[in-house]
C-alpha positions in Angstrom: 135.7 122.0 160.2 136.3 118.8 162.1 133.1 119.2 164.1 131.1 119.6 160.9 132.6 116.4 159.4 131.9 114.5 162.7 128.2 115.7 162.7 127.8 114.7 159.0 129.3 111.2 159.8 126.9 110.6 162.8 123.9 111.8 160.8 124.8 109.6 157.9 125.4 106.6 160.1 122.0 107.0 161.8 120.1 107.6 158.5 121.9 104.7 156.8 120.8 102.2 159.4 117.2 103.2 159.0 117.6 103.2 155.2 118.9 99.6 155.3 116.0 98.5 157.5 113.6 100.3 155.1 115.1 98.5 152.1 114.6 95.2 153.8 111.0 96.1 154.7 110.4 97.0 151.0 111.8 93.7 149.9 109.6 91.7 152.3 106.5 93.7 151.3 107.2 93.9 147.5 104.1 91.8 146.8 101.8 94.1 148.7 99.8 97.1 147.6 101.5 100.2 146.2 100.0 102.1 149.1 102.1 100.0 151.5 105.2 100.7 149.6 104.7 104.4 149.5 104.0 104.4 153.2 107.2 102.5 153.9 109.2 105.0 151.8 107.7 108.0 153.6 108.3 106.3 156.9 111.9 105.6 156.0 112.5 109.2 155.0 111.1 110.5 158.3 112.7 107.9 160.5 116.1 108.4 158.7 115.9 112.1 159.5 115.0 111.2 163.1 117.8 108.7 163.5 120.3 111.1 162.1 119.1 113.9 164.3 119.1 111.7 167.4 122.6 110.5 166.7 123.9 114.0 166.4 121.9 115.2 169.4 123.2 112.3 171.5 126.8 113.0 170.5 126.4 116.7 171.1 124.6 116.2 174.4 121.7 118.6 173.6 119.5 119.7 176.5 116.4 117.8 177.2 114.3 120.8 176.1 116.1 121.0 172.8 115.8 117.2 172.3 112.0 117.4 172.9 111.7 120.2 170.4 113.5 118.1 167.8 111.3 115.1 168.6 108.1 117.2 168.2 109.2 118.6 164.9 110.1 115.2 163.6 106.8 113.7 164.8 104.8 116.3 163.1 106.8 115.8 159.9 106.2 112.0 160.2 102.4 112.5 160.6 102.1 114.8 157.6 104.4 112.6 155.5 102.6 109.4 156.3 99.2 111.0 155.6 100.4 112.3 152.3 101.9 108.9 151.4 98.6 107.2 152.2 96.6 109.7 150.1 99.0 109.5 147.2 99.1 105.7 147.4 95.4 105.4 147.4 95.1 107.7 144.4 97.8 105.9 142.4 96.3 102.5 143.3 92.8 103.6 142.3 94.2 104.8 138.9 96.0 101.5 138.4 92.9 99.5 139.3 90.9 101.5 136.7 93.6 100.8 134.2 93.4 97.1 135.1 89.7 97.0 134.6 90.0 98.8 131.2 92.7 96.3 130.1 90.3 93.3 130.7 88.6 94.3 127.5 91.4 92.7 125.6 90.4 89.2 126.9 86.7 90.0 126.1 87.4 90.8 122.5 86.8 94.5 122.9 88.8 97.6 122.4 90.9 99.3 125.1 89.6 102.7 126.4 91.9 104.6 128.8 90.2 105.6 132.1 89.1 109.2 132.4 91.2 111.6 134.4 94.9 112.4 134.6 97.4 109.8 135.9 101.1 109.7 136.5 103.5 109.9 133.5 104.2 106.2 133.8 100.5 105.2 133.9 99.8 107.6 131.0 102.6 106.0 129.0 101.2 102.6 129.8 97.7 103.7 128.7 99.1 104.9 125.3 100.9 101.6 124.8 97.7 99.7 125.6 95.7 101.8 123.2 98.3 101.1 120.4 98.2 97.4 121.3 94.4 97.5 121.2 94.5 99.0 117.7 96.9 96.3 116.5 94.7 93.6 118.0 91.6 95.1 116.3 93.4 95.1 113.0 94.6 91.5 113.6 91.0 90.4 114.5 89.7 92.0 111.3 92.3 90.3 109.2 91.5 87.0 110.9 87.8 87.4 110.2 88.5 88.3 106.6 90.8 85.3 106.3 88.2 83.0 107.8 85.6 84.3 105.5 87.8 83.8 102.5 88.6 80.2 103.6 84.9 79.4 103.9 84.3 80.8 100.5 87.2 78.9 99.1 86.0 75.6 100.6 82.5 76.2 99.1 83.8 77.1 95.7 86.3 74.3 95.6 83.6 71.8 96.5 81.4 73.1 93.7 84.2 73.2 91.2 85.3 69.7 92.1 81.7 68.3 92.1 80.9 69.5 88.5 83.9 67.9 86.7 83.7 64.7 88.8 80.1 64.3 88.0 80.9 64.7 84.3 83.8 62.2 84.5 81.6 59.7 86.3 78.9 60.0 83.6 81.3 59.7 80.7 83.1 56.7 82.4 79.8 54.9 82.9 78.8 55.6 79.3 82.1 54.2 78.0 81.8 51.2 80.4 78.2 50.4 79.2 79.2 50.9 75.6 76.5 53.5 75.0 78.9 56.4 74.0 78.1 57.5 70.5 81.6 58.9 70.1 84.1 57.2 72.4 87.0 59.3 71.1 85.3 62.5 72.0 84.5 61.2 75.4 88.1 60.3 76.0 89.3 63.7 74.9 86.7 65.3 77.2 87.9 63.1 80.1 91.5 64.2 79.4 90.5 67.8 79.5 88.6 67.5 82.7 91.6 65.6 84.3 93.9 68.4 83.2 91.5 70.9 84.8 91.5 69.0 88.0 95.2 68.6 88.0 95.6 72.4 87.5 93.3 73.1 90.4 95.2 70.7 92.7 98.5 72.3 91.6 97.2 75.7 92.5 96.1 74.5 95.9 99.5 72.9 96.5 101.3 76.1 95.4 99.1 78.2 97.7 99.7 75.8 100.7 103.5 76.2 100.1 103.2 80.0 100.1 101.1 80.1 103.3 103.5 77.7 105.0 106.5 79.8 104.0 108.1 76.8 102.3 108.2 78.3 98.8 111.8 77.7 97.7 113.1 80.3 95.2 116.1 80.0 93.0 116.6 83.7 91.9 118.7 84.5 88.9 119.5 87.8 87.0 117.1 88.3 84.1 115.8 91.1 82.0 112.2 92.1 82.4 112.0 92.4 78.6 112.8 88.7 78.3 110.5 87.7 81.2 107.5 89.5 79.8 108.2 88.4 76.2 108.1 84.7 77.3 104.9 85.3 79.1 103.3 87.0 76.1 104.3 84.2 73.8 102.9 81.6 76.2 99.4 83.2 76.3 99.2 84.2 72.6 97.2 81.2 71.6 94.6 81.9 74.3 94.4 85.5 73.2 93.8 84.5 69.6 91.1 82.1 70.7 89.3 84.9 72.6 89.9 87.5 69.9 91.9 89.7 72.3 94.9 91.8 71.1 98.1 91.7 73.2 100.1 94.9 73.3 103.6 94.9 74.8 105.5 97.8 73.2 106.3 99.7 76.4 108.7 97.3 78.1 112.0 98.6 79.3 114.9 96.2 79.4 115.6 96.4 83.2 117.4 93.8 85.1 115.7 91.9 88.0 116.8 89.0 90.2 113.9 86.6 90.4 112.9 83.0 90.1 112.1 83.0 86.5 109.8 80.0 86.8 107.7 81.5 89.6 107.6 84.9 88.0 106.5 83.4 84.7 103.6 81.9 86.7 102.8 85.3 88.1 102.7 87.0 84.7 100.9 84.0 83.2 98.1 84.2 85.8 97.7 88.0 85.3 97.6 87.7 81.5 95.2 84.7 81.5 92.8 86.5 83.9 93.0 89.7 81.8 92.4 87.8 78.5 89.4 85.9 79.9 87.8 89.0 81.3 88.4 91.2 78.3 85.6 91.1 75.6 86.4 90.1 72.1 88.2 92.7 70.0 89.5 94.2 73.3 93.1 94.9 74.2 95.4 93.6 77.0 98.4 95.9 77.4 101.6 95.0 79.2 104.2 97.6 80.3 107.4 97.6 82.4 109.2 100.6 83.7 111.3 101.7 86.6 109.4 102.7 89.7 109.1 106.4 90.7 111.5 105.9 93.7 114.1 104.2 91.4 114.4 101.1 93.6 112.2 98.7 91.7 110.6 97.7 88.4 106.9 98.0 87.9 105.2 95.5 85.5 101.6 96.3 84.7 98.9 94.3 83.0 95.9 96.4 81.9 92.7 94.7 80.7 89.2 95.8 79.4 87.1 94.0 82.0 85.0 97.1 82.7 86.5 97.7 86.2 86.1 96.2 89.6 83.7 97.7 92.2 85.6 99.9 94.6 84.4 97.9 97.6 86.0 94.8 96.1 89.4 96.3 95.3 90.9 95.5 98.8 89.8 91.8 98.4 91.1 91.2 94.9 94.2 89.3 96.1 92.4 87.4 98.9 92.2 83.6 98.7 89.1 82.4 96.9 88.0 85.9 95.7 86.2 85.8 92.4 84.7 89.3 92.2 81.4 90.5 91.1 80.0 87.9 88.8 78.3 90.5 86.6 81.6 92.0 85.6 84.1 89.3 86.3 82.7 85.9 85.6 84.3 83.2 87.8 87.0 81.1 86.3 88.9 78.6 88.4 88.9 78.4 92.2 89.8 82.0 92.8 93.4 81.1 93.7 95.3 82.8 90.8 95.6 86.3 92.3 96.3 84.9 95.8 99.2 83.0 94.3 100.4 86.1 92.5 100.6 88.1 95.7 102.3 85.3 97.6 105.0 84.8 94.9 105.6 88.5 94.5 105.9 89.1 98.3 108.3 86.1 98.5 110.5 88.2 96.1 110.2 91.2 98.5 107.9 92.9 96.1 104.3 94.0 96.2 101.2 93.5 94.1 98.4 96.1 93.6 95.4 96.8 91.5 93.5 99.9 90.4 90.7 100.8 88.1 91.4 102.6 84.8 89.1 103.8 82.0 87.3 100.7 80.7 89.1 98.1 82.9 91.6 97.6 85.6 95.4 97.7 85.9 97.3 95.1 87.9 100.8 96.2 88.9 103.6 94.1 90.2 106.6 95.9 91.7 109.9 94.0 92.0 113.2 95.1 93.4 115.9 95.7 90.8 118.9 93.4 90.6 121.4 94.1 93.4 119.0 96.3 95.4 
């Protein structure tokens, strides 16, 4: 038993020395090719076996013939091991180089496509991660293009909407200044209306900039949806009467929510004003509020009689500057109202959605219940 322990000790000592030298070589060559690293590992394995064998043979004083046999066996193993390591290294390096070339498509604005053929488990996992990242980048690029398009449209529409009232203000101011206005009081009332319109537009732009900058400060308080919707309906009732639109709000549950009442009043006001303006005379705008199917939120819906929104436009309804199909939804304002609605709702950890219904469309705002 003591001889076996002594043999194991000498074999371990010889192999350990080679292993330490191999670790040092790997550290010095860590920036070289993977082929070099695999070759060093294979060489360390063979040389460690050789060193352990020689240490035991030297201690046991094997005959020269037996020592030569051991050396030949180890040499053949070394040749096969090094050749295998070189082939394996070249295959892995070729696969990684193909993966590198495929990954360059990220910088070129393209999509990642994994190289053909089978690779190691690690390279296959890396390919899957790159494919997932490529899909996320494609979605991000698409959102960026859509956002840039909406910004360009917004700038064009804002410029047009500002130019028209400013031209009118200038003409009326010149008429008053020259004393040629037939009815100065009417001109002054018109100037006041145009100034209020411009002030409203600037207010919407400021609100939207706060939402996009993430600086929208909320002061939430517990309030009943019934009271919130009731106040909003009372605020737009004169506009509904002016347009001959009937407001219906008889399906509103008294559910508690914790929201900023001022901001949520603006959300409901925007939705109701849009619905009233787009519903023909003698039409109906219905407001309802009920608990969401999952029981974790409150759904407030506003249904109008606009005739519906084209299916291809539904995903863009809440985009900044969107005004819709002019044939069905005549433009009003700068197209900021629904973008503000979504921003305020999402700031409350809620969500806004729209869908077509018979004769019109239904806007739904889902808010978390108080305490959820």
